[in-house]
C-alpha atoms as an extended CHARMM CRD file, in Angstrom:
* protein
*
       128  EXT
         1         1  MET       CA             47.3970000000       -0.3050000000      -85.7340000000  PROA      1               0.0000000000
         2         2  SER       CA             49.8460000000       -2.7040000000      -87.3450000000  PROA      2               0.0000000000
         3         3  ALA       CA             48.8810000000       -5.9820000000      -89.0030000000  PROA      3               0.0000000000
         4         4  VAL       CA             48.7800000000       -9.0670000000      -86.7890000000  PROA      4               0.0000000000
         5         5  TYR       CA             48.4390000000      -12.7780000000      -87.5620000000  PROA      5               0.0000000000
         6         6  GLU       CA             46.2120000000      -14.6970000000      -85.1330000000  PROA      6               0.0000000000
         7         7  VAL       CA             45.3880000000      -18.2600000000      -84.1740000000  PROA      7               0.0000000000
         8         8  GLY       CA             43.1160000000      -19.4390000000      -81.4090000000  PROA      8               0.0000000000
         9         9  THR       CA             41.1870000000      -22.1790000000      -79.7540000000  PROA      9               0.0000000000
        10        10  SER       CA             38.4660000000      -22.6100000000      -77.1620000000  PROA      10              0.0000000000
        11        11  VAL       CA             37.1460000000      -25.1400000000      -74.6960000000  PROA      11              0.0000000000
        12        12  GLU       CA             34.0170000000      -25.4480000000      -72.5740000000  PROA      12              0.0000000000
        13        13  VAL       CA             34.0990000000      -26.0950000000      -68.8640000000  PROA      13              0.0000000000
        14        14  ARG       CA             31.4680000000      -26.1180000000      -66.1290000000  PROA      14              0.0000000000
        15        15  ALA       CA             32.6340000000      -24.4550000000      -62.9130000000  PROA      15              0.0000000000
        16        16  LEU       CA             31.0350000000      -22.9220000000      -59.8230000000  PROA      16              0.0000000000
        17        17  HSD       CA             31.1790000000      -19.4550000000      -58.3180000000  PROA      17              0.0000000000
        18        18  VAL       CA             29.3110000000      -17.0530000000      -56.0620000000  PROA      18              0.0000000000
        19        19  MET       CA             28.8410000000      -13.2990000000      -56.1670000000  PROA      19              0.0000000000
        20        20  PRO       CA             28.9900000000      -12.0920000000      -52.5340000000  PROA      20              0.0000000000
        21        21  GLY       CA             26.3710000000       -9.5550000000      -51.5140000000  PROA      21              0.0000000000
        22        22  VAL       CA             24.0910000000      -10.3260000000      -54.4530000000  PROA      22              0.0000000000
        23        23  GLU       CA             20.5940000000      -11.6700000000      -53.8740000000  PROA      23              0.0000000000
        24        24  GLY       CA             19.0790000000      -14.6190000000      -55.6450000000  PROA      24              0.0000000000
        25        25  PRO       CA             20.8660000000      -17.4120000000      -57.4570000000  PROA      25              0.0000000000
        26        26  GLU       CA             23.9500000000      -15.2960000000      -58.2550000000  PROA      26              0.0000000000
        27        27  GLY       CA             24.5240000000      -14.7700000000      -54.5210000000  PROA      27              0.0000000000
        28        28  GLU       CA             24.6470000000      -18.5090000000      -53.9140000000  PROA      28              0.0000000000
        29        29  LEU       CA             27.1440000000      -21.0460000000      -55.1860000000  PROA      29              0.0000000000
        30        30  HSD       CA             26.0180000000      -21.8400000000      -58.7260000000  PROA      30              0.0000000000
        31        31  ALA       CA             27.3900000000      -23.2840000000      -61.9580000000  PROA      31              0.0000000000
        32        32  HSD       CA             28.1560000000      -21.6790000000      -65.2800000000  PROA      32              0.0000000000
        33        33  ASP       CA             29.0030000000      -23.4520000000      -68.5040000000  PROA      33              0.0000000000
        34        34  TYR       CA             31.9500000000      -21.2670000000      -69.4330000000  PROA      34              0.0000000000
        35        35  ARG       CA             33.6070000000      -21.0960000000      -72.8270000000  PROA      35              0.0000000000
        36        36  LEU       CA             37.2950000000      -20.2460000000      -72.5100000000  PROA      36              0.0000000000
        37        37  GLU       CA             38.5640000000      -18.6480000000      -75.7040000000  PROA      37              0.0000000000
        38        38  VAL       CA             42.1950000000      -17.7560000000      -76.3810000000  PROA      38              0.0000000000
        39        39  VAL       CA             43.7110000000      -15.9010000000      -79.3310000000  PROA      39              0.0000000000
        40        40  VAL       CA             47.4650000000      -15.6750000000      -79.8830000000  PROA      40              0.0000000000
        41        41  GLY       CA             48.9500000000      -13.0180000000      -82.1370000000  PROA      41              0.0000000000
        42        42  ARG       CA             52.2280000000      -11.8990000000      -83.6330000000  PROA      42              0.0000000000
        43        43  SER       CA             53.1590000000       -9.4570000000      -86.3790000000  PROA      43              0.0000000000
        44        44  ASP       CA             55.0990000000      -11.9780000000      -88.4670000000  PROA      44              0.0000000000
        45        45  LEU       CA             55.0470000000      -15.7420000000      -88.9180000000  PROA      45              0.0000000000
        46        46  ASP       CA             57.7940000000      -17.9830000000      -87.5710000000  PROA      46              0.0000000000
        47        47  ASP       CA             60.0440000000      -20.0960000000      -89.8050000000  PROA      47              0.0000000000
        48        48  ARG       CA             57.3180000000      -22.7710000000      -89.9590000000  PROA      48              0.0000000000
        49        49  GLY       CA             54.7770000000      -20.2230000000      -91.2190000000  PROA      49              0.0000000000
        50        50  MET       CA             52.9370000000      -20.2210000000      -87.8700000000  PROA      50              0.0000000000
        51        51  VAL       CA             51.9350000000      -17.8030000000      -85.1170000000  PROA      51              0.0000000000
        52        52  CYS       CA             52.0130000000      -20.4620000000      -82.4180000000  PROA      52              0.0000000000
        53        53  ASP       CA             51.7270000000      -24.2380000000      -82.4150000000  PROA      53              0.0000000000
        54        54  LEU       CA             47.9600000000      -24.8250000000      -82.1440000000  PROA      54              0.0000000000
        55        55  ASP       CA             48.4240000000      -28.3230000000      -80.7130000000  PROA      55              0.0000000000
        56        56  LEU       CA             50.5160000000      -26.8820000000      -77.8760000000  PROA      56              0.0000000000
        57        57  LEU       CA             47.9670000000      -24.1260000000      -77.2560000000  PROA      57              0.0000000000
        58        58  ASP       CA             45.0250000000      -26.5270000000      -77.3290000000  PROA      58              0.0000000000
        59        59  GLU       CA             46.7410000000      -28.9330000000      -74.9380000000  PROA      59              0.0000000000
        60        60  ALA       CA             47.5910000000      -26.1640000000      -72.4540000000  PROA      60              0.0000000000
        61        61  LEU       CA             44.0380000000      -24.7960000000      -72.5120000000  PROA      61              0.0000000000
        62        62  THR       CA             42.5470000000      -28.2760000000      -72.0800000000  PROA      62              0.0000000000
        63        63  GLN       CA             44.8100000000      -28.9600000000      -69.0870000000  PROA      63              0.0000000000
        64        64  VAL       CA             43.7370000000      -25.7160000000      -67.3930000000  PROA      64              0.0000000000
        65        65  ALA       CA             40.0560000000      -26.4620000000      -68.0660000000  PROA      65              0.0000000000
        66        66  ASP       CA             40.4400000000      -29.9780000000      -66.6510000000  PROA      66              0.0000000000
        67        67  ARG       CA             41.8590000000      -28.5150000000      -63.4080000000  PROA      67              0.0000000000
        68        68  LEU       CA             38.7420000000      -26.3310000000      -63.0290000000  PROA      68              0.0000000000
        69        69  ARG       CA             36.0380000000      -28.6980000000      -64.2500000000  PROA      69              0.0000000000
        70        70  ASP       CA             33.1280000000      -28.9110000000      -61.7600000000  PROA      70              0.0000000000
        71        71  ARG       CA             35.1460000000      -27.0350000000      -59.1230000000  PROA      71              0.0000000000
        72        72  ASP       CA             34.5320000000      -23.8780000000      -57.1330000000  PROA      72              0.0000000000
        73        73  LEU       CA             36.4100000000      -20.9730000000      -58.7330000000  PROA      73              0.0000000000
        74        74  GLU       CA             37.1210000000      -19.6280000000      -55.2550000000  PROA      74              0.0000000000
        75        75  ALA       CA             40.3490000000      -21.6580000000      -55.5810000000  PROA      75              0.0000000000
        76        76  ILE       CA             41.6610000000      -19.1600000000      -58.1820000000  PROA      76              0.0000000000
        77        77  ARG       CA             40.3760000000      -15.9450000000      -56.5600000000  PROA      77              0.0000000000
        78        78  PRO       CA             43.1880000000      -13.4780000000      -55.9470000000  PROA      78              0.0000000000
        79        79  PRO       CA             43.2280000000      -11.8510000000      -52.4950000000  PROA      79              0.0000000000
        80        80  SER       CA             42.4400000000       -8.4560000000      -54.0380000000  PROA      80              0.0000000000
        81        81  ALA       CA             39.1630000000       -9.6240000000      -55.6400000000  PROA      81              0.0000000000
        82        82  GLU       CA             35.8500000000      -10.0090000000      -53.8530000000  PROA      82              0.0000000000
        83        83  ALA       CA             34.7500000000      -12.7340000000      -56.2720000000  PROA      83              0.0000000000
        84        84  VAL       CA             35.8120000000      -14.5630000000      -59.4100000000  PROA      84              0.0000000000
        85        85  THR       CA             34.0830000000      -12.4900000000      -62.0600000000  PROA      85              0.0000000000
        86        86  VAL       CA             34.6030000000      -13.2330000000      -65.7590000000  PROA      86              0.0000000000
        87        87  GLU       CA             37.2020000000      -10.4330000000      -65.7970000000  PROA      87              0.0000000000
        88        88  VAL       CA             39.1260000000      -11.9540000000      -62.8750000000  PROA      88              0.0000000000
        89        89  PHE       CA             38.8280000000      -15.3940000000      -64.4750000000  PROA      89              0.0000000000
        90        90  ALA       CA             40.1840000000      -14.0500000000      -67.7870000000  PROA      90              0.0000000000
        91        91  LYS       CA             43.2300000000      -12.4470000000      -66.1180000000  PROA      91              0.0000000000
        92        92  TRP       CA             43.9480000000      -15.6580000000      -64.2060000000  PROA      92              0.0000000000
        93        93  LEU       CA             43.6730000000      -17.7150000000      -67.4050000000  PROA      93              0.0000000000
        94        94  HSD       CA             46.0050000000      -15.3100000000      -69.2290000000  PROA      94              0.0000000000
        95        95  ASP       CA             48.5790000000      -15.6740000000      -66.4450000000  PROA      95              0.0000000000
        96        96  GLU       CA             48.2690000000      -19.4850000000      -66.5650000000  PROA      96              0.0000000000
        97        97  LEU       CA             48.8680000000      -19.6490000000      -70.3290000000  PROA      97              0.0000000000
        98        98  ALA       CA             51.3470000000      -16.7930000000      -70.9030000000  PROA      98              0.0000000000
        99        99  ASP       CA             54.5540000000      -18.8290000000      -70.5010000000  PROA      99              0.0000000000
       100       100  THR       CA             53.2840000000      -21.6200000000      -72.7740000000  PROA      100             0.0000000000
       101       101  VAL       CA             52.2330000000      -19.1080000000      -75.4280000000  PROA      101             0.0000000000
       102       102  ALA       CA             55.5990000000      -17.3370000000      -75.2870000000  PROA      102             0.0000000000
       103       103  ALA       CA             57.4730000000      -20.6600000000      -75.4850000000  PROA      103             0.0000000000
       104       104  GLY       CA             55.3060000000      -21.5910000000      -78.4770000000  PROA      104             0.0000000000
       105       105  GLY       CA             56.2860000000      -18.4160000000      -80.3250000000  PROA      105             0.0000000000
       106       106  GLY       CA             53.2920000000      -16.1850000000      -79.6160000000  PROA      106             0.0000000000
       107       107  HSD       CA             53.8050000000      -12.5170000000      -78.7930000000  PROA      107             0.0000000000
       108       108  HSD       CA             50.3390000000      -11.4540000000      -77.6080000000  PROA      108             0.0000000000
       109       109  LEU       CA             47.5640000000      -13.3550000000      -75.8310000000  PROA      109             0.0000000000
       110       110  ALA       CA             43.9160000000      -12.3370000000      -75.6580000000  PROA      110             0.0000000000
       111       111  VAL       CA             41.5410000000      -14.3090000000      -73.4550000000  PROA      111             0.0000000000
       112       112  ARG       CA             37.7570000000      -14.2260000000      -73.2790000000  PROA      112             0.0000000000
       113       113  VAL       CA             35.7240000000      -16.0730000000      -70.6760000000  PROA      113             0.0000000000
       114       114  TRP       CA             32.1290000000      -16.4640000000      -71.8390000000  PROA      114             0.0000000000
       115       115  GLU       CA             29.5560000000      -17.1190000000      -69.0890000000  PROA      115             0.0000000000
       116       116  SER       CA             26.6630000000      -17.2320000000      -71.5560000000  PROA      116             0.0000000000
       117       117  PRO       CA             26.2840000000      -17.2030000000      -75.3430000000  PROA      117             0.0000000000
       118       118  THR       CA             26.2930000000      -13.3800000000      -75.2710000000  PROA      118             0.0000000000
       119       119  ALA       CA             28.2440000000      -12.2670000000      -72.1640000000  PROA      119             0.0000000000
       120       120  PHE       CA             32.0050000000      -12.4170000000      -71.6070000000  PROA      120             0.0000000000
       121       121  GLY       CA             34.9160000000      -10.8040000000      -69.8190000000  PROA      121             0.0000000000
       122       122  GLY       CA             38.3870000000      -10.5540000000      -71.2540000000  PROA      122             0.0000000000
       123       123  PHE       CA             42.0330000000       -9.7250000000      -70.7380000000  PROA      123             0.0000000000
       124       124  ALA       CA             44.7660000000       -9.1610000000      -73.3440000000  PROA      124             0.0000000000
       125       125  ALA       CA             48.4710000000       -8.3750000000      -73.0450000000  PROA      125             0.0000000000
       126       126  PRO       CA             51.8630000000       -9.1820000000      -74.5610000000  PROA      126             0.0000000000
       127       127  VAL       CA             53.5420000000      -12.3990000000      -73.3980000000  PROA      127             0.0000000000
       128       128  THR       CA             57.1120000000      -11.6710000000      -74.4770000000  PROA      128             0.0000000000
């Protein structure tokens, strides 16, 4: 594996979801305090000595979190998914941020959506 520089940021957001066909609280609409974590990478630094402008990245992530805050994640569920799992959420978040990351100079974006202090789902792919 080749060397990669990385920068990242995170934000917390409370949002609602339901897991269809599951008994108990998970099978009903319930809230999670999610932590959305993004890491941008590239093999070399730009002419400013940066991977990606962190202010730009932080602003984009905050805007996405503000759109979801205290809302039902059903609004972002793709037709192919039964529910918005942390994996589905991570892919959606990657898609939402990919253009901003690429415009900011990043080459690769990794996203983790934490639904508890120890459990997360993630998605990572190039953005260029």
